[in-house]
C-alpha positions as CSV (number, residue, x, y, z in Angstrom):
1,M,97.3,126.4,79.6
2,L,96.2,128.8,82.1
3,Y,94.1,131.8,81.7
4,K,93.4,134.6,84.3
5,N,90.8,136.9,83.2
6,D,91.0,135.8,79.7
7,E,94.8,136.5,79.4
8,Q,97.3,133.7,79.3
9,Y,98.9,133.2,82.6
10,K,102.5,131.8,83.0
11,L,103.2,129.8,86.3
12,A,106.1,131.5,88.2
13,P,108.5,129.5,90.2
14,N,106.8,130.3,93.4
15,D,103.4,129.4,92.3
16,L,104.1,125.5,92.5
17,K,105.0,126.2,96.1
18,A,101.5,125.8,97.5
19,L,101.4,122.5,95.8
20,L,104.5,121.0,96.3
21,D,104.8,122.0,100.0
22,R,102.0,119.8,100.4
23,F,102.7,117.0,98.2
24,K,106.2,117.3,97.6
25,K,106.7,115.8,94.3
26,F,105.0,114.7,91.0
27,P,103.3,112.5,89.9
28,L,100.1,113.4,91.8
29,V,96.9,111.6,92.0
30,I,93.3,113.0,92.1
31,T,90.5,110.6,93.7
32,Y,87.0,110.6,94.6
33,P,86.6,112.2,98.2
34,P,85.4,109.3,100.7
35,E,81.8,110.7,100.9
36,R,81.7,110.2,97.1
37,I,82.1,106.3,97.6
38,V,79.0,104.8,99.2
39,K,77.8,101.4,100.2
40,S,76.4,99.2,97.3
41,R,72.3,98.9,97.3
42,S,72.8,95.5,95.9
43,V,73.1,92.8,98.8
44,Q,75.3,90.6,96.1
45,N,77.6,93.4,95.3
46,K,80.5,93.6,98.3
47,N,82.4,96.4,96.5
48,P,81.0,100.0,97.2
49,D,79.2,102.0,94.6
50,K,81.3,104.7,92.9
51,P,80.0,107.2,90.5
52,N,80.7,106.4,86.9
53,S,82.0,109.6,86.2
54,I,82.0,113.2,87.8
55,S,82.2,116.3,85.3
56,F,83.0,119.7,86.4
57,P,84.1,122.9,85.0
58,L,87.7,123.9,84.4
59,T,86.7,127.5,85.3
60,A,86.8,129.0,88.9
61,T,86.2,132.5,90.4
62,V,88.5,133.7,92.9
63,K,88.4,136.6,95.4
64,S,90.9,139.1,95.1
65,K,91.9,142.6,96.2
66,N,89.9,144.1,93.2
67,G,86.9,142.0,93.6
68,A,87.3,138.8,91.7
69,D,89.5,137.1,89.2
70,H,88.2,134.6,86.8
71,W,90.5,131.5,86.0
72,R,90.4,128.9,83.5
73,Y,92.4,126.0,82.2
74,A,92.3,124.9,78.4
75,E,94.5,123.0,76.2
76,N,93.0,124.7,72.9
77,I,91.4,128.2,72.0
78,I,89.3,128.3,69.0
79,I,88.4,131.6,67.6
80,K,84.9,131.7,66.3
81,E,82.7,134.6,64.6
82,H,83.0,138.3,65.9
83,G,86.5,137.1,68.0
84,V,84.6,135.0,70.4
85,R,86.8,132.5,72.1
86,K,85.9,128.8,72.8
87,Y,88.0,126.9,75.1
88,T,88.5,123.3,75.1
89,P,87.7,121.2,77.1
90,K,85.2,123.0,78.9
91,N,85.2,120.4,81.6
92,L,87.1,117.8,83.2
93,R,85.5,114.5,82.9
94,F,86.5,112.3,86.0
95,N,86.2,108.7,86.6
96,G,87.6,108.3,89.8
97,S,91.5,108.4,89.8
98,M,93.8,110.3,87.6
99,T,97.4,110.7,87.6
100,L,99.2,114.1,86.9
101,Q,102.9,114.0,85.8
102,E,104.9,117.0,86.0
103,T,104.1,118.0,82.6
104,D,100.6,118.4,84.1
105,S,102.0,120.9,86.3
106,E,99.6,123.7,85.4
107,L,96.3,121.5,85.3
108,A,97.4,120.3,88.8
109,W,97.9,123.8,90.1
110,F,94.6,125.1,88.9
111,L,92.9,122.3,90.4
112,F,94.7,122.7,93.7
113,T,94.6,126.3,93.9
114,K,91.8,127.7,92.0
115,S,89.0,124.9,91.5
116,S,86.1,125.2,94.0
117,Y,85.4,121.5,93.8
118,C,88.8,120.2,95.2
119,K,88.5,119.0,98.6
120,G,91.3,120.4,100.6
121,G,92.2,123.1,98.1
122,T,92.9,126.6,98.6
123,N,89.8,127.6,96.9
124,A,87.5,124.9,98.2
125,G,83.8,125.4,98.0
126,R,80.9,123.3,99.8
127,K,80.7,120.7,96.8
128,Y,83.5,118.6,96.7
129,K,83.9,116.3,93.5
130,F,87.8,115.3,93.9
131,E,90.7,115.4,96.2
132,F,94.4,114.9,95.8
133,E,95.7,111.5,97.2
134,D,98.0,112.8,100.3
135,K,100.4,109.8,100.5
136,I,103.0,111.5,102.4
137,T,100.7,112.6,105.0
138,A,99.1,109.4,105.4
139,A,102.5,107.5,105.7
140,E,103.4,110.1,108.2
141,L,100.3,109.7,110.2
142,K,100.6,105.8,110.2
143,A,104.4,106.1,111.2
144,E,103.2,108.2,114.1
145,I,100.5,106.1,115.3
146,E,102.8,103.0,115.1
147,S,105.3,104.9,117.2
148,V,102.8,105.6,119.7
149,R,101.5,102.0,119.8
150,T,105.1,100.9,120.1
151,H,105.8,103.0,123.1
152,V,102.8,101.8,124.8
153,K,103.7,98.2,124.5
154,A,107.1,98.9,125.7
155,L,105.5,100.6,128.7
156,I,103.1,97.4,129.3
157,Y,105.5,94.4,128.6
158,S,109.1,95.5,128.6
159,T,111.1,94.2,131.4
160,E,113.6,96.8,131.1
161,L,111.7,99.9,129.6
162,G,108.3,99.1,131.3
163,L,106.4,100.2,134.2
164,S,106.5,98.6,137.4
165,E,103.8,96.1,138.6
166,D,102.4,98.7,141.2
167,R,102.3,101.2,138.5
168,L,100.6,99.1,135.9
169,R,98.0,97.8,138.5
170,A,97.4,101.4,139.8
171,L,96.9,102.3,136.1
172,A,94.3,99.4,135.4
173,K,92.5,100.5,138.4
174,A,92.4,104.1,137.0
175,M,90.8,102.5,133.9
176,F,88.2,101.0,135.7
177,I,89.4,97.5,135.4
178,R,87.7,95.4,137.8
179,N,89.1,93.1,140.3
180,V,92.6,94.2,139.5
181,D,94.0,92.6,142.8
182,D,92.6,89.2,141.9
183,L,94.6,89.1,138.5
184,T,98.1,88.0,137.9
185,L,100.6,90.6,136.3
186,A,100.0,89.0,133.2
187,Q,96.4,89.3,133.3
188,T,96.5,92.9,134.2
189,K,98.9,93.4,131.3
190,L,96.4,92.0,129.1
191,A,93.6,93.5,130.5
192,I,95.2,96.9,129.9
193,E,96.0,96.4,126.5
194,H,92.6,95.1,126.0
195,Y,91.2,98.5,127.3
196,I,93.5,100.5,125.2
197,N,92.5,98.7,122.0
198,R,88.7,99.1,122.5
199,T,89.0,102.6,123.6
200,A,89.0,106.1,121.6
201,D,92.5,107.5,121.7
202,G,93.2,104.8,124.3
203,H,96.9,104.9,123.6
204,E,97.3,108.7,123.8
205,K,95.2,108.7,127.0
206,F,97.3,105.6,128.4
207,I,100.4,107.6,128.0
208,E,98.8,110.8,129.6
209,M,97.6,108.9,132.5
210,T,101.2,107.7,133.4
211,H,102.2,111.2,134.3
212,M,98.9,112.0,136.3
213,D,99.2,110.8,139.8
214,D,96.2,113.0,141.2
215,L,94.1,111.3,138.6
216,I,95.2,107.9,139.0
217,K,94.9,107.9,142.8
218,T,91.2,109.1,142.5
219,R,90.1,106.8,139.9
220,M,91.7,104.1,141.7
221,M,89.7,105.0,145.0
222,M,86.5,104.7,142.7
223,Q,87.2,101.4,141.4
224,T,88.1,100.0,144.6
225,L,84.7,101.0,146.0
226,M,83.3,99.5,142.7
227,D,85.0,96.3,143.7
228,A,83.8,96.3,147.2
229,N,80.2,96.8,146.1
230,K,79.9,100.3,147.6
231,L,79.3,101.8,144.1
232,K,77.3,100.3,141.2
233,Y,76.3,101.4,137.7
234,E,72.6,100.9,137.0
235,V,72.6,100.5,133.3
236,S,68.8,100.7,132.8
237,K,68.6,104.1,134.7
238,K,72.2,105.1,133.4
239,E,72.7,106.2,137.0
240,W,75.7,105.8,139.5
241,Q,74.3,104.4,142.8
242,W,75.9,104.4,146.6
243,I,75.3,101.1,148.3
244,E,75.1,100.4,151.9
245,D,75.1,97.1,153.3
246,G,74.3,95.6,150.0
247,K,71.3,97.7,149.6
248,R,70.9,100.8,147.1
249,I,70.8,104.1,149.5
250,Q,70.6,106.7,146.7
251,G,71.2,107.3,143.0
252,I,74.3,110.1,143.1
253,C,74.6,110.8,139.5
254,K,73.2,110.3,135.9
255,V,75.3,109.8,132.8
256,A,74.3,111.9,129.6
257,P,73.2,110.1,126.6
258,G,76.2,109.0,124.9
259,G,78.5,109.8,127.7
260,N,81.1,107.7,129.4
261,A,79.8,106.3,132.8
262,N,83.3,106.0,134.2
263,D,84.4,109.5,133.1
264,A,80.9,110.9,134.5
265,L,81.7,109.3,138.1
266,Y,85.1,110.9,138.0
267,D,83.7,114.3,137.0
268,Y,80.9,114.0,139.6
269,Y,83.6,113.2,142.3
270,M,85.4,116.1,141.4
271,G,82.8,118.5,141.5
272,N,81.1,117.4,144.4
273,K,82.7,118.1,147.9
274,N,80.2,116.2,149.9
275,F,80.6,113.1,147.8
276,Q,84.5,113.4,148.2
277,E,84.0,113.8,152.0
278,E,81.7,110.4,152.0
279,V,84.4,108.6,149.9
280,E,87.0,109.7,152.0
281,A,85.2,108.8,155.3
282,V,84.7,105.2,153.7
283,I,88.4,104.9,152.9
284,M,89.6,106.3,156.3
285,S,87.4,103.8,158.3
286,K,89.7,101.1,157.0
287,K,86.7,98.8,155.9
288,I,88.1,99.0,152.3
289,K,91.5,98.8,151.5
290,V,93.2,100.9,148.8
């Protein structure tokens, strides 16, 4: 049973809306939040350590227009001397997984909308001890990811829906894949897929780049200069260097700790007019073919 400021509270039809809009239907499952599951300290134990149990109060204070409301879930009330009420159970003992059926709707509603220990709940506090398992959102996210992956594969490999060879080679250079002109078409496709799979948000970025002609053109020039040994990234110094006749002329830009070297070079080019003119001069001299 639910209690609001020590008065029994009956769920209205709209009360469950917040819960069912998110999770659609019963049964619902509560589990440990991922941060509660830690790697075992024992070398022999391959399974993660979980808390044996977590106990948390079945009471909650929720801010309201009148200041604050005190909420409670209880299954029984014992009236003691002088009319003192004792609510049981006082705490919920949780061992990592609990299934809530429709008959547990009051408890489920309290846990999601009132308990401060519910991660993602509408009254969540700073200390998370459980969360609702969101299978529907997880399934939708997985389906969306698979849809993007399928679309990318079609763009790379499909003979009917895929990108042209020239476009794929241009994209490969824009990804800073080295010596694209020396690769066969099949090798180029595999190199693109390998780059996408090992890059954060690689699939989404690839789809975006297929529509960004100016970005592709600029990054192609950068990769062409690298292939021609005009540009070199010095890993030890985290620095891009301009090369003339096989000798380092100058360091042109540093890469911030944790930054992406290729992105740093592109940003430097876009923000430095003198460097743009120098690159264009080399390209226009026809010593390097783009």
